[in-house]
C-alpha positions as a Python dict, from the first residue, in 0.01 Angstrom:
ca = {
    (1, 'M'): (0, 0, 0),
    (2, 'Y'): (268, 95, -254),
    (3, 'V'): (449, -155, -472),
    (4, 'L'): (736, -72, -708),
    (5, 'G'): (705, -215, -1056),
    (6, 'W'): (756, -151, -1425),
    (7, 'G'): (531, 85, -1611),
    (8, 'K'): (510, 184, -1973),
    (9, 'N'): (843, 239, -2156),
    (10, 'D'): (1044, 62, -1881),
    (11, 'D'): (973, 339, -1629),
    (12, 'I'): (994, 267, -1258),
    (13, 'C'): (651, 322, -1113),
    (14, 'A'): (489, 298, -775),
    (15, 'F'): (146, 143, -787),
    (16, 'S'): (-102, 224, -514),
    (17, 'F'): (-340, -64, -452),
    (18, 'S'): (-661, -28, -259),
    (19, 'F'): (-869, -341, -248),
    (20, 'S'): (-1119, -525, -44),
    (21, 'L'): (-1046, -869, 91),
    (22, 'L'): (-1413, -959, 62),
    (23, 'S'): (-1454, -1198, -225),
    (24, 'R'): (-1740, -1292, -450),
    (25, 'N'): (-1708, -1646, -580),
    (26, 'S'): (-1345, -1670, -456),
    (27, 'E'): (-1234, -1360, -649),
    (28, 'V'): (-1071, -1057, -494),
    (29, 'V'): (-1243, -737, -594),
    (30, 'V'): (-993, -463, -681),
    (31, 'Y'): (-1137, -118, -633),
    (32, 'K'): (-860, 120, -725),
    (33, 'I'): (-515, 111, -888),
    (34, 'D'): (-325, 439, -916),
    (35, 'E'): (4, 462, -1103),
    (36, 'L'): (255, 718, -986),
    (37, 'Q'): (557, 789, -1207),
    (38, 'V'): (877, 763, -1003),
    (39, 'G'): (1158, 769, -1256),
    (40, 'S'): (1281, 640, -1585),
    (41, 'M'): (1520, 349, -1638),
    (42, 'K'): (1611, 479, -1982),
    (43, 'A'): (1827, 760, -1855),
    (44, 'N'): (2119, 794, -2093),
    (45, 'A'): (2410, 746, -1855),
    (46, 'E'): (2663, 694, -2132),
    (47, 'A'): (2855, 979, -2281),
    (48, 'P'): (2765, 1053, -2641),
    (49, 'T'): (2999, 877, -2878),
    (50, 'G'): (3178, 1082, -3138),
    (51, 'S'): (3172, 1001, -3506),
    (52, 'M'): (3544, 920, -3499),
    (53, 'D'): (3525, 676, -3206),
    (54, 'G'): (3482, 375, -3434),
    (55, 'L'): (3790, 472, -3629),
    (56, 'K'): (3986, 528, -3308),
    (57, 'W'): (3889, 187, -3169),
    (58, 'S'): (3984, 26, -3500),
    (59, 'M'): (4322, 194, -3471),
    (60, 'V'): (4360, 62, -3114),
    (61, 'F'): (4291, -295, -3223),
    (62, 'L'): (4523, -263, -3522),
    (63, 'L'): (4805, -135, -3299),
    (64, 'L'): (4755, -420, -3053),
    (65, 'A'): (4744, -673, -3338),
    (66, 'A'): (5063, -520, -3479),
    (67, 'A'): (5230, -565, -3139),
    (68, 'V'): (5136, -934, -3125),
    (69, 'V'): (5220, -1011, -3489),
    (70, 'G'): (5538, -805, -3484),
    (71, 'N'): (5657, -985, -3172),
    (72, 'S'): (5612, -1323, -3337),
    (73, 'L'): (5748, -1220, -3681),
    (74, 'Y'): (6066, -1064, -3547),
    (75, 'N'): (6156, -1344, -3305),
    (76, 'E'): (6517, -1339, -3428),
    (77, 'L'): (6565, -993, -3273),
    (78, 'S'): (6672, -949, -2915),
    (79, 'V'): (6402, -982, -2651),
    (80, 'V'): (6485, -632, -2531),
    (81, 'F'): (6400, -474, -2869),
    (82, 'R'): (6083, -680, -2911),
    (83, 'T'): (5969, -591, -2559),
    (84, 'A'): (6039, -223, -2623),
    (85, 'G'): (5840, -239, -2947),
    (86, 'V'): (5544, -410, -2778),
    (87, 'I'): (5549, -159, -2491),
    (88, 'A'): (5562, 133, -2737),
    (89, 'L'): (5270, -1, -2945),
    (90, 'V'): (5061, -76, -2636),
    (91, 'A'): (5132, 275, -2502),
    (92, 'V'): (5025, 434, -2832),
    (93, 'A'): (4712, 214, -2836),
    (94, 'M'): (4628, 323, -2481),
    (95, 'G'): (4679, 686, -2581),
    (96, 'V'): (4441, 649, -2874),
    (97, 'A'): (4187, 468, -2654),
    (98, 'A'): (4212, 747, -2395),
    (99, 'I'): (4084, 1007, -2641),
    (100, 'T'): (3763, 815, -2717),
    (101, 'A'): (3442, 885, -2525),
    (102, 'K'): (3463, 556, -2335),
    (103, 'G'): (3832, 616, -2266),
    (104, 'K'): (3761, 958, -2120),
    (105, 'A'): (3485, 806, -1905),
    (106, 'A'): (3727, 537, -1783),
    (107, 'I'): (3988, 798, -1692),
    (108, 'T'): (3728, 1002, -1505),
    (109, 'F'): (3615, 688, -1320),
    (110, 'A'): (3976, 606, -1225),
    (111, 'R'): (4033, 958, -1090),
    (112, 'E'): (3711, 948, -886),
    (113, 'S'): (3801, 601, -754),
    (114, 'R'): (4140, 726, -645),
    (115, 'M'): (3974, 1013, -458),
    (116, 'E'): (3741, 768, -283),
    (117, 'V'): (4030, 543, -181),
    (118, 'R'): (4193, 842, -14),
    (119, 'K'): (3881, 883, 203),
    (120, 'V'): (3902, 526, 339),
    (121, 'V'): (4007, 491, 701),
    (122, 'W'): (4250, 198, 685),
    (123, 'P'): (4299, -22, 993),
    (124, 'T'): (4616, 5, 1194),
    (125, 'R'): (4875, -273, 1201),
    (126, 'Q'): (4756, -381, 1546),
    (127, 'E'): (4390, -398, 1435),
    (128, 'T'): (4491, -601, 1129),
    (129, 'L'): (4694, -846, 1340),
    (130, 'H'): (4411, -889, 1592),
    (131, 'T'): (4155, -949, 1319),
    (132, 'T'): (4384, -1197, 1143),
    (133, 'F'): (4438, -1384, 1470),
    (134, 'I'): (4063, -1401, 1534),
    (135, 'V'): (4000, -1537, 1184),
    (136, 'L'): (4270, -1802, 1229),
    (137, 'V'): (4132, -1912, 1568),
    (138, 'V'): (3776, -1933, 1437),
    (139, 'T'): (3898, -2130, 1134),
    (140, 'V'): (4085, -2381, 1353),
    (141, 'V'): (3792, -2421, 1594),
    (142, 'T'): (3544, -2467, 1308),
    (143, 'S'): (3765, -2721, 1135),
    (144, 'L'): (3803, -2918, 1461),
    (145, 'I'): (3427, -2919, 1511),
    (146, 'L'): (3368, -3036, 1153),
    (147, 'W'): (3639, -3303, 1195),
    (148, 'G'): (3464, -3430, 1509),
    (149, 'V'): (3120, -3432, 1345),
    (150, 'D'): (3266, -3616, 1046),
    (151, 'G'): (3424, -3878, 1276),
    (152, 'V'): (3096, -3934, 1458),
    (153, 'M'): (2904, -3967, 1131),
    (154, 'V'): (3159, -4215, 990),
    (155, 'R'): (3122, -4430, 1303),
    (156, 'L'): (2740, -4410, 1283),
    (157, 'V'): (2746, -4518, 918),
    (158, 'R'): (2976, -4810, 1008),
    (159, 'I'): (2741, -4917, 1287),
    (160, 'I'): (2433, -4891, 1063),
    (161, 'T'): (2588, -5066, 761),
    (162, 'G'): (2784, -5320, 969),
    (163, 'V'): (3112, -5256, 789),
}
């Protein structure tokens, strides 16, 4: 019998148990436990961070703070100019964030997600309409059943309590 569990250093291990169900004084006698290394949970899945990433993230937060503070300080300006300024600062902040290690990983993830979405076989309009109709019918039938059960239970409670 194999059981997955945690080994030393947070490794995933499979333990092989061989034991006898015969007991001495209500104790199970374990004859053999073998540990087989399966894999490690401490695989470094994150990209290595550069020494400048902290500075880049600080710059991102400063740019976003400048957009918020600038929008409130210059409230006498036209909304069009303030909106353009906020959009420009957010775009620059996103550009700086994109050149960090986490930003590059996010962009890679977005590209891979887009490729996966292209592989999806989407339902046709007719399939969507049929499925929607089925869901609506089941919802109505279920609500009618629950309404009936509720009515019966209310009457039973009235009979029992004499109200």
